Legacy VTK file of the C-alpha trace (Angstrom):
# vtk DataFile Version 3.0
C-alpha trace
ASCII
DATASET POLYDATA
POINTS 637 float
2.597 -19.855 -58.736
4.397 -17.272 -60.758
2.581 -14.846 -62.913
4.094 -16.304 -65.951
2.788 -19.785 -65.162
-0.651 -18.269 -64.302
-0.823 -16.682 -67.632
0.102 -19.779 -69.426
-2.592 -21.717 -67.341
-5.112 -19.193 -68.204
-4.496 -19.026 -71.880
-4.747 -22.920 -72.009
-8.063 -22.790 -70.140
-9.411 -20.230 -72.482
-8.113 -22.050 -75.380
-9.707 -25.195 -74.129
-12.987 -23.171 -73.520
-12.821 -21.850 -76.937
-12.328 -25.384 -78.637
-14.994 -26.549 -76.367
-17.339 -24.140 -77.786
-16.415 -24.838 -81.315
-16.737 -28.521 -80.555
-20.200 -28.180 -79.122
-21.193 -27.223 -82.615
-19.962 -30.593 -83.576
-21.466 -32.699 -80.695
-24.834 -31.307 -80.548
-27.534 -34.030 -79.894
-29.699 -35.414 -82.854
-32.932 -33.743 -83.128
-35.973 -35.678 -81.919
-37.661 -35.807 -85.201
-36.036 -37.573 -88.025
-35.941 -35.311 -91.187
-35.160 -36.527 -94.675
-31.578 -36.767 -95.754
-31.523 -33.534 -97.520
-32.870 -31.503 -94.719
-30.933 -33.364 -92.304
-27.690 -32.661 -94.039
-28.818 -29.021 -94.281
-29.556 -28.803 -90.466
-25.953 -30.151 -89.789
-24.468 -26.887 -91.250
-23.230 -25.950 -87.672
-24.095 -28.865 -85.370
-22.424 -31.501 -87.375
-24.836 -34.401 -86.563
-23.736 -36.167 -89.933
-20.030 -35.706 -89.712
-17.787 -38.308 -88.320
-14.701 -37.064 -89.880
-12.249 -34.335 -88.865
-14.321 -31.752 -90.349
-17.296 -30.561 -88.394
-20.847 -29.479 -89.339
-19.873 -26.431 -91.557
-17.916 -29.157 -93.718
-20.690 -31.526 -93.741
-22.985 -28.958 -94.845
-20.822 -27.759 -97.781
-20.848 -31.304 -98.966
-24.573 -31.255 -98.753
-24.619 -28.148 -100.565
-22.544 -29.449 -103.401
-25.104 -32.354 -103.387
-27.985 -29.983 -103.681
-26.191 -28.423 -106.474
-25.525 -31.548 -108.407
-29.238 -32.480 -107.812
-30.603 -29.233 -108.951
-28.458 -29.135 -112.049
-29.706 -32.683 -112.847
-33.269 -32.411 -112.333
-34.004 -28.597 -111.873
-37.078 -29.453 -109.626
-38.330 -30.719 -106.577
-39.299 -28.926 -103.358
-36.581 -26.348 -103.903
-33.609 -28.826 -103.443
-31.434 -27.579 -106.140
-28.909 -24.800 -105.517
-28.663 -24.290 -109.395
-31.536 -22.304 -111.024
-34.790 -21.896 -109.323
-33.636 -24.440 -106.561
-30.838 -22.303 -105.355
-32.987 -20.143 -103.046
-34.289 -23.103 -101.287
-30.799 -24.574 -100.471
-29.439 -21.166 -99.361
-32.457 -20.596 -97.234
-31.881 -23.981 -95.510
-28.298 -22.937 -94.957
-29.358 -19.524 -93.504
-31.574 -21.352 -91.159
-28.984 -23.721 -89.955
-26.539 -20.656 -89.509
-29.484 -18.801 -87.473
-30.045 -21.811 -85.492
-26.357 -22.295 -84.228
-25.131 -21.085 -81.065
-21.823 -19.113 -81.468
-18.684 -19.691 -79.547
-18.507 -17.591 -76.386
-16.262 -14.598 -76.808
-13.431 -15.023 -74.079
-10.002 -13.606 -73.942
-7.312 -15.896 -74.939
-5.137 -15.154 -71.916
-7.710 -14.189 -69.210
-6.751 -10.442 -69.503
-3.515 -11.047 -67.747
-0.187 -9.748 -69.110
3.416 -10.197 -68.269
4.862 -7.409 -66.285
6.848 -4.445 -68.166
9.920 -3.424 -66.364
10.697 0.243 -66.874
14.097 1.153 -68.460
16.842 1.619 -65.820
20.140 3.465 -66.718
22.035 0.781 -64.863
20.463 -2.141 -66.835
23.609 -3.782 -68.298
21.422 -6.421 -69.847
19.503 -4.057 -72.190
20.206 -4.279 -75.832
19.238 -1.347 -78.108
16.816 -1.898 -80.823
19.178 -1.069 -83.600
21.823 -3.479 -82.060
19.248 -6.287 -81.871
18.688 -6.190 -85.436
22.373 -6.018 -86.316
23.397 -9.267 -88.471
19.832 -10.580 -88.469
17.812 -11.280 -91.621
14.231 -10.117 -91.753
11.239 -11.687 -93.699
8.371 -9.471 -94.622
5.078 -10.223 -96.384
3.055 -7.207 -97.711
6.341 -5.336 -98.218
5.094 -3.688 -101.586
1.825 -2.379 -99.590
1.576 1.026 -97.761
2.773 -0.231 -94.293
5.134 -2.487 -95.773
7.205 0.120 -97.706
7.345 2.236 -94.648
8.735 -0.813 -92.694
11.516 -1.676 -95.229
12.634 2.019 -95.220
12.669 2.411 -91.658
14.543 -0.742 -90.955
17.269 0.068 -93.688
17.627 3.625 -92.123
17.427 3.129 -88.412
18.895 -0.305 -88.358
22.017 0.085 -90.530
23.647 -3.234 -89.620
20.788 -5.202 -90.614
22.008 -8.079 -92.666
19.078 -8.884 -95.095
15.502 -7.971 -95.678
13.604 -10.530 -97.846
10.474 -9.316 -99.367
7.756 -11.734 -100.539
6.656 -10.231 -104.147
4.067 -11.422 -106.445
4.911 -11.519 -110.265
2.363 -8.801 -111.587
1.257 -8.111 -115.149
3.944 -9.943 -116.601
6.514 -8.032 -114.612
9.030 -10.073 -112.682
9.760 -9.522 -108.937
13.136 -8.026 -109.592
11.561 -5.339 -111.707
8.825 -4.679 -109.224
11.653 -4.538 -106.428
13.374 -1.851 -108.382
10.182 0.073 -109.002
9.750 -0.027 -105.286
12.994 1.218 -104.381
12.860 4.037 -106.952
9.770 5.405 -105.003
10.119 9.090 -103.406
9.915 7.102 -100.114
13.346 5.913 -100.684
14.925 9.233 -101.824
16.953 10.031 -99.002
18.517 6.241 -98.675
19.228 6.472 -102.375
21.025 9.950 -101.704
22.650 9.172 -98.388
23.043 5.309 -97.991
22.748 3.820 -101.483
24.522 0.442 -100.332
21.643 -0.276 -97.904
19.218 -0.887 -100.720
21.148 -3.954 -102.001
20.138 -5.570 -98.722
16.614 -5.696 -100.047
16.083 -9.311 -101.457
12.950 -10.391 -103.512
11.369 -13.731 -102.952
8.924 -14.686 -105.728
5.702 -16.044 -104.086
1.923 -15.460 -103.832
0.028 -15.388 -100.413
-3.009 -17.141 -102.240
-0.937 -20.121 -103.189
0.131 -23.376 -101.430
3.334 -22.983 -99.519
2.885 -19.226 -100.378
4.081 -20.036 -103.844
7.725 -19.938 -102.812
10.030 -22.176 -104.383
11.866 -24.865 -102.480
15.135 -23.143 -102.664
13.937 -19.921 -101.442
12.090 -21.712 -98.460
15.398 -23.269 -97.432
16.960 -19.877 -97.866
14.585 -18.377 -95.561
14.617 -21.290 -93.111
18.342 -20.945 -92.753
18.621 -17.257 -92.454
15.525 -15.624 -91.150
15.278 -14.594 -87.471
12.284 -12.018 -87.522
9.184 -12.276 -89.643
6.761 -9.378 -90.165
3.337 -10.577 -91.539
1.395 -7.490 -93.062
-0.071 -8.984 -96.326
-3.676 -8.892 -96.363
-6.643 -7.561 -98.302
-8.054 -4.551 -96.845
-10.948 -4.002 -99.299
-13.933 -3.696 -97.044
-16.302 -5.213 -99.822
-14.048 -8.135 -100.553
-15.684 -11.582 -101.467
-15.535 -14.007 -98.552
-13.666 -16.631 -100.657
-10.699 -14.358 -101.368
-10.700 -12.693 -97.958
-10.342 -16.082 -96.374
-7.843 -17.166 -98.795
-5.494 -14.138 -98.205
-6.292 -13.206 -94.581
-6.652 -16.713 -93.006
-5.019 -19.150 -95.317
-2.128 -16.998 -96.131
-1.616 -16.657 -92.237
-1.781 -20.269 -91.786
0.791 -20.999 -94.586
3.349 -18.449 -93.294
3.032 -19.919 -89.850
3.885 -23.508 -91.372
6.756 -21.910 -92.814
7.816 -20.390 -89.631
7.716 -23.486 -87.951
10.635 -24.692 -90.093
12.812 -21.605 -89.570
15.900 -22.654 -87.493
16.439 -19.491 -85.873
13.192 -17.627 -85.575
13.125 -15.100 -82.613
9.750 -13.118 -83.282
6.703 -13.293 -85.612
4.775 -9.987 -85.778
1.198 -10.479 -87.136
-0.562 -7.174 -88.301
-4.248 -7.451 -87.499
-6.855 -4.470 -86.980
-8.161 -2.917 -84.086
-11.690 -3.398 -85.564
-11.360 -7.119 -85.804
-13.582 -6.927 -82.763
-15.755 -4.203 -83.887
-18.853 -6.310 -82.647
-17.998 -5.121 -79.095
-17.456 -1.492 -77.763
-14.558 -2.055 -75.338
-11.699 -3.954 -76.813
-8.774 -5.271 -74.717
-5.406 -6.490 -75.786
-6.486 -10.040 -75.776
-7.762 -12.485 -78.504
-11.587 -13.089 -78.399
-12.937 -16.388 -79.248
-14.569 -16.099 -82.550
-18.175 -17.230 -83.595
-16.903 -20.048 -85.760
-14.175 -22.423 -85.846
-11.604 -20.885 -88.427
-11.050 -24.493 -89.914
-14.657 -24.641 -90.635
-14.847 -21.444 -92.324
-11.951 -22.506 -94.629
-13.716 -25.848 -95.457
-16.778 -23.791 -96.367
-15.072 -21.846 -98.933
-13.397 -24.825 -100.432
-16.729 -26.574 -101.046
-19.633 -24.088 -101.412
-19.998 -22.511 -104.773
-19.383 -18.584 -104.648
-22.708 -17.587 -105.265
-24.041 -19.480 -102.373
-21.066 -18.038 -100.153
-22.234 -14.595 -101.259
-25.715 -15.490 -100.138
-24.391 -16.958 -96.594
-21.824 -14.003 -96.129
-24.192 -11.535 -94.142
-25.050 -14.478 -91.852
-21.697 -15.437 -91.222
-20.165 -12.096 -90.501
-23.016 -11.400 -88.036
-22.642 -7.924 -86.315
-19.402 -7.091 -88.243
-19.698 -4.926 -91.024
-17.633 -6.689 -93.641
-15.499 -9.661 -94.538
-12.192 -7.808 -93.616
-12.949 -7.628 -89.828
-14.487 -11.076 -89.695
-11.600 -12.797 -91.396
-9.037 -10.854 -89.347
-10.827 -11.941 -86.272
-10.678 -15.525 -87.291
-6.865 -15.138 -88.340
-6.085 -14.104 -84.720
-7.792 -17.089 -83.266
-6.111 -19.437 -85.651
-2.701 -17.785 -85.077
-3.132 -18.517 -81.435
-3.968 -22.290 -82.393
-1.409 -22.805 -85.067
1.698 -20.957 -83.552
2.289 -23.419 -80.860
5.717 -22.538 -79.111
6.518 -19.754 -81.826
7.513 -16.405 -80.453
4.420 -14.310 -81.696
3.152 -10.949 -81.056
-0.033 -9.222 -82.823
-0.190 -5.535 -83.651
-3.674 -4.157 -84.023
-3.405 -0.587 -85.641
-6.849 1.352 -86.030
-7.331 3.467 -89.132
-3.792 3.955 -90.600
-3.233 7.194 -92.352
-0.235 9.504 -93.546
3.036 9.559 -92.037
3.695 11.739 -88.904
7.396 12.352 -89.436
9.095 9.394 -90.938
10.628 9.327 -93.641
8.930 12.832 -94.150
5.792 14.288 -92.846
2.543 13.579 -94.666
3.703 10.591 -97.084
0.798 8.497 -98.275
0.511 6.448 -101.293
-3.456 5.439 -101.533
-6.789 6.807 -101.367
-7.975 4.459 -98.571
-9.980 5.366 -95.736
-10.305 9.133 -94.828
-7.604 10.151 -97.382
-10.018 9.479 -100.291
-12.737 11.442 -98.745
-10.456 14.490 -97.728
-9.321 14.562 -101.212
-12.696 14.539 -102.459
-13.459 17.256 -100.071
-10.393 19.348 -101.269
-11.589 18.890 -104.772
-15.098 20.455 -103.939
-16.718 17.175 -104.732
-17.626 15.834 -101.228
-20.104 17.823 -98.954
-22.145 15.695 -96.729
-21.841 12.292 -94.750
-23.440 10.283 -92.179
-21.298 10.498 -89.236
-21.508 11.089 -85.297
-19.245 14.405 -84.991
-18.635 13.896 -81.220
-17.281 10.482 -81.563
-13.572 9.688 -81.589
-11.927 9.306 -84.862
-9.493 6.799 -83.979
-6.681 7.192 -86.674
-2.905 6.436 -86.225
-0.177 7.659 -88.454
1.626 4.870 -90.616
5.199 5.584 -89.111
3.805 5.295 -85.385
2.572 1.725 -86.350
5.685 0.717 -87.995
7.730 2.006 -84.895
5.648 -0.078 -82.672
5.900 -3.237 -85.023
9.836 -3.011 -84.879
9.933 -2.480 -81.137
7.297 -5.329 -80.385
9.518 -7.780 -82.498
12.596 -6.532 -80.327
10.560 -7.054 -77.132
9.179 -10.601 -78.246
12.759 -11.763 -78.978
14.519 -10.412 -75.946
11.952 -10.972 -73.356
10.792 -14.490 -73.715
7.110 -14.834 -72.412
4.524 -17.610 -72.294
1.880 -15.079 -73.500
1.068 -14.126 -77.032
1.006 -10.471 -76.524
-1.330 -8.045 -78.327
-0.685 -4.353 -79.004
-3.802 -2.125 -79.635
-1.927 0.610 -81.801
-4.718 3.529 -81.306
-4.924 7.146 -80.341
-8.218 7.249 -78.781
-7.100 6.466 -75.174
-4.065 8.600 -75.095
-4.493 11.519 -77.590
-8.159 11.393 -79.049
-9.438 13.533 -81.683
-13.205 13.822 -82.521
-14.682 13.722 -86.189
-15.838 17.180 -85.943
-12.244 18.453 -85.099
-10.691 16.429 -87.766
-13.221 17.780 -90.247
-12.330 21.320 -89.264
-8.731 20.897 -89.572
-9.172 19.248 -93.052
-11.357 21.958 -94.075
-8.897 24.614 -93.118
-6.105 22.972 -94.747
-7.592 22.328 -97.985
-8.610 25.920 -98.289
-5.085 26.987 -97.179
-3.275 24.546 -99.491
-5.570 23.945 -102.372
-5.443 21.423 -105.313
-5.047 22.397 -108.685
-8.105 22.334 -110.577
-10.469 22.388 -107.688
-13.897 22.268 -109.119
-15.652 24.160 -106.102
-15.241 25.852 -102.749
-14.748 23.159 -100.223
-17.608 22.944 -97.499
-19.128 20.146 -95.778
-21.179 18.733 -92.758
-21.552 15.692 -90.614
-25.017 14.470 -90.017
-26.884 11.711 -88.225
-30.167 12.604 -89.951
-30.420 10.146 -92.881
-33.089 11.533 -94.739
-31.380 14.903 -94.559
-28.291 13.400 -95.492
-29.790 11.676 -98.566
-31.440 14.955 -99.885
-27.987 16.809 -99.538
-26.336 13.951 -101.380
-28.856 14.374 -104.304
-28.807 18.244 -104.353
-25.008 18.799 -103.483
-23.264 15.529 -105.018
-25.340 13.924 -107.934
-27.207 17.070 -109.296
-23.864 19.080 -109.641
-22.302 16.119 -111.242
-24.998 15.437 -113.950
-25.069 19.250 -114.817
-21.205 19.159 -115.021
-21.189 15.957 -117.092
-23.765 17.559 -119.379
-21.595 20.523 -119.864
-18.699 18.473 -120.705
-20.709 16.645 -123.357
-21.739 19.721 -125.076
-17.931 20.860 -125.004
-16.924 17.400 -126.468
-15.255 16.463 -123.539
-15.424 13.025 -121.690
-17.733 13.061 -118.633
-16.247 11.723 -115.378
-17.967 13.650 -112.517
-20.930 11.152 -112.260
-18.627 8.279 -112.177
-16.375 10.063 -109.400
-19.416 10.559 -107.530
-20.477 6.923 -107.364
-16.945 5.686 -106.359
-17.084 8.432 -103.423
-20.627 6.997 -102.412
-19.265 3.367 -102.419
-16.380 4.592 -100.160
-18.627 6.545 -97.874
-20.830 3.513 -97.574
-18.089 1.415 -96.396
-16.872 4.056 -93.917
-20.238 4.878 -92.495
-20.218 1.993 -90.007
-16.810 3.130 -88.342
-17.967 6.842 -88.442
-21.369 6.329 -86.558
-19.902 4.076 -83.756
-17.159 4.500 -81.073
-14.932 2.042 -79.487
-12.581 2.017 -76.455
-9.405 0.216 -77.529
-7.288 -0.343 -74.454
-3.557 0.120 -74.959
-1.899 -1.002 -71.896
0.616 -3.190 -73.552
1.729 -0.552 -75.881
2.344 1.913 -73.068
4.211 -0.530 -70.963
6.464 -1.397 -73.922
7.069 2.366 -74.473
8.401 2.565 -70.929
10.778 -0.285 -71.408
12.802 1.370 -73.987
15.846 3.724 -73.528
15.436 7.507 -74.118
17.571 7.034 -77.286
15.416 4.290 -78.755
12.175 6.345 -77.814
13.629 9.083 -79.998
14.461 6.749 -82.953
11.351 4.487 -82.843
8.793 6.722 -82.009
5.162 5.408 -81.100
4.214 7.499 -78.321
0.980 8.981 -79.918
0.797 11.877 -77.121
3.273 13.754 -79.286
0.881 14.122 -82.144
-0.426 17.707 -82.787
-3.562 17.163 -84.642
-3.917 20.453 -86.347
-0.288 20.472 -87.762
-0.529 16.884 -88.540
-3.710 17.204 -90.565
-2.059 20.140 -92.547
0.902 17.895 -93.446
-1.499 15.147 -94.106
-3.059 17.473 -96.892
0.133 18.761 -98.118
1.321 15.032 -98.447
-1.361 13.736 -100.526
-1.318 17.036 -102.565
2.241 16.074 -103.526
2.389 12.288 -103.560
-1.164 11.312 -104.823
-2.086 14.259 -107.035
1.686 15.081 -107.948
1.348 18.745 -107.486
4.268 20.642 -106.658
4.481 23.360 -103.805
5.355 26.000 -106.606
1.821 25.748 -107.779
0.112 26.862 -104.470
0.145 30.655 -105.294
-1.947 30.134 -108.454
-4.127 27.704 -106.728
-4.930 29.878 -103.794
-5.961 32.646 -106.354
-8.414 30.507 -107.806
-9.512 29.316 -104.223
-10.422 33.164 -103.647
-12.348 33.374 -106.828
-14.263 30.139 -105.972
-15.073 31.446 -102.454
-16.832 34.736 -103.905
-18.593 32.688 -106.573
-19.807 30.242 -103.826
-21.090 33.148 -101.820
-22.837 34.692 -104.710
-24.673 31.319 -105.519
-25.784 31.272 -102.005
-27.226 34.843 -102.243
-28.901 33.917 -105.749
-30.365 30.780 -104.384
-31.784 32.511 -101.483
-33.178 35.375 -103.568
-34.708 33.043 -106.323
-36.361 30.741 -103.411
-37.903 33.963 -101.729
-39.049 35.158 -105.034
-40.810 31.814 -105.862
-42.469 31.754 -102.268
-43.691 35.187 -102.761
-45.211 34.657 -106.173
-47.051 31.558 -104.868
-48.255 32.865 -101.495
-50.245 36.067 -101.137
-50.254 35.844 -97.174
-46.601 35.694 -97.343
-46.512 38.737 -99.721
-48.747 40.727 -97.207
-46.487 39.811 -94.379
-43.410 40.898 -96.413
-44.999 44.319 -97.278
-46.141 44.759 -93.691
-42.541 44.052 -92.551
-41.127 46.608 -94.959
-43.710 49.214 -94.024
-42.622 48.803 -90.271
-38.979 49.155 -91.051
-39.644 52.312 -92.885
-41.530 53.836 -89.882
-38.809 52.972 -87.594
-36.165 54.371 -89.890
-37.956 57.797 -89.839
-37.948 58.039 -86.119
-33.967 57.994 -86.405
-33.020 61.469 -86.539
-29.875 61.373 -88.807
-32.075 59.366 -91.265
LINES 1 638
637 0 1 2 3 4 5 6 7 8 9 10 11 12 13 14 15 16 17 18 19 20 21 22 23 24 25 26 27 28 29 30 31 32 33 34 35 36 37 38 39 40 41 42 43 44 45 46 47 48 49 50 51 52 53 54 55 56 57 58 59 60 61 62 63 64 65 66 67 68 69 70 71 72 73 74 75 76 77 78 79 80 81 82 83 84 85 86 87 88 89 90 91 92 93 94 95 96 97 98 99 100 101 102 103 104 105 106 107 108 109 110 111 112 113 114 115 116 117 118 119 120 121 122 123 124 125 126 127 128 129 130 131 132 133 134 135 136 137 138 139 140 141 142 143 144 145 146 147 148 149 150 151 152 153 154 155 156 157 158 159 160 161 162 163 164 165 166 167 168 169 170 171 172 173 174 175 176 177 178 179 180 181 182 183 184 185 186 187 188 189 190 191 192 193 194 195 196 197 198 199 200 201 202 203 204 205 206 207 208 209 210 211 212 213 214 215 216 217 218 219 220 221 222 223 224 225 226 227 228 229 230 231 232 233 234 235 236 237 238 239 240 241 242 243 244 245 246 247 248 249 250 251 252 253 254 255 256 257 258 259 260 261 262 263 264 265 266 267 268 269 270 271 272 273 274 275 276 277 278 279 280 281 282 283 284 285 286 287 288 289 290 291 292 293 294 295 296 297 298 299 300 301 302 303 304 305 306 307 308 309 310 311 312 313 314 315 316 317 318 319 320 321 322 323 324 325 326 327 328 329 330 331 332 333 334 335 336 337 338 339 340 341 342 343 344 345 346 347 348 349 350 351 352 353 354 355 356 357 358 359 360 361 362 363 364 365 366 367 368 369 370 371 372 373 374 375 376 377 378 379 380 381 382 383 384 385 386 387 388 389 390 391 392 393 394 395 396 397 398 399 400 401 402 403 404 405 406 407 408 409 410 411 412 413 414 415 416 417 418 419 420 421 422 423 424 425 426 427 428 429 430 431 432 433 434 435 436 437 438 439 440 441 442 443 444 445 446 447 448 449 450 451 452 453 454 455 456 457 458 459 460 461 462 463 464 465 466 467 468 469 470 471 472 473 474 475 476 477 478 479 480 481 482 483 484 485 486 487 488 489 490 491 492 493 494 495 496 497 498 499 500 501 502 503 504 505 506 507 508 509 510 511 512 513 514 515 516 517 518 519 520 521 522 523 524 525 526 527 528 529 530 531 532 533 534 535 536 537 538 539 540 541 542 543 544 545 546 547 548 549 550 551 552 553 554 555 556 557 558 559 560 561 562 563 564 565 566 567 568 569 570 571 572 573 574 575 576 577 578 579 580 581 582 583 584 585 586 587 588 589 590 591 592 593 594 595 596 597 598 599 600 601 602 603 604 605 606 607 608 609 610 611 612 613 614 615 616 617 618 619 620 621 622 623 624 625 626 627 628 629 630 631 632 633 634 635 636
């Protein structure tokens, strides 16, 4: 049996195993006792004892919950059977009990851990098609093209694949602004400056497609759907909500339903050669070792979709912690379900999944340090640079698995090339991470960042940047109060006295919320295996490796973090390099002020203790007396 056939068989077996696990929730035996109808409907949340339709127990429970809501709104009484008003807690408790009683599907890799062999590039291989040549004459469809990663993807394709035919961008009309206006705004961004200057005609290849990832058929008109189905051969799906605290309903709608609707469109495309789905390495954060395989989720994705369609949002909010289980948020939960749904819905489509870890500023392309948002570490390092952020719960010796955005984009482009030119029965996954090949730990990252924000300070810095990583929660809480919120209230009080608008407390509240979202990832460590990424790297020619760089071993972290700081200084805070000399002088003054405050604080504390303790006073007097005696013994004194 060939390896390809073996892989296909393993994949089918794992899909069958996963489906049987999900179906076991539908086919659980009836309980021995016969409860009343309401409790029976609630019990059927995951085991589906009432459902004889296509939907399973989660859908049945959704119907039951709606019935509860109707009953509660009508009578408002009766053994906690209503969801609305006082009865809501009883219904939610019943649903929670059903969730806790359900056995989740066993997590199994979708392809048994097997992968197709990667042949190393050979100079005499006449069948090799360079990546740029592969994209020549092709049209590409991109969702999420106006986001952080999408912008870099568009720019890279236009610059490094000059013969590409068209790039279709799914763009949502926003705040009364038409998609053509949004596209013009996008292409006028600093990211496209070199293209506007050197290859202005390339920008005309970008064509907006009006749509919305949350709408049926992606909100795309029939004529535009027909256009895409006739012309597109490569699809990049990067549209997603990346908010960690997103409501479950919206997260499912965007990350899962949006993916499902895109796959339905891809099935109609006449010449599709590759569909690249952007997931996240942390979608399987409930396990410490993550291979490049799809793990079966705890619930059937269709059931979760049915649940959000039927249950009221307040009940969904109560159920969310039970549903996501060991995962920290709805983002990682829905991304895991979307992968499994893609495996199920894709059929014979040529699909690959790219899983980046924490995506940060660009390494080199289109220029070093480019970033356009405060997400992830960027926001915290920015707050550190402003002197507003000084303490955080973090295991300093754990790996900070972050990857520059241009590394991820180059991998995506190469993965599409590989998927199209080397047909395979496997759905390949690429863990785009740095922790295995070129790790950096949190303490190193903070040290580099601290050095860089002092060397290249921001204008208007409020205090000298310092900070510590802690794993002692009470000590961290105390430091937050003393170093974050107490100074913030003092500064806002001064602002009010001077007739200015206070803002520091509000900023500290936002920082605290961001830290809370990131704490889970800063206090844990994962091992993301990246064999497929390494294998793909070695199939590229030397020239393609130079053009589409995704070898993370080339990252010099010290230099990268310095460019990262210079990048958010210029692109987020809009501060020009010419302002650096004045900012450095201010930083020197803040340093001496910081040291003076520390000395004064120590003296005041010591003075307070001396005044309160006679014994301490006596010890201090005895110490000084002994010092003077020793001094007299020294001849030159």
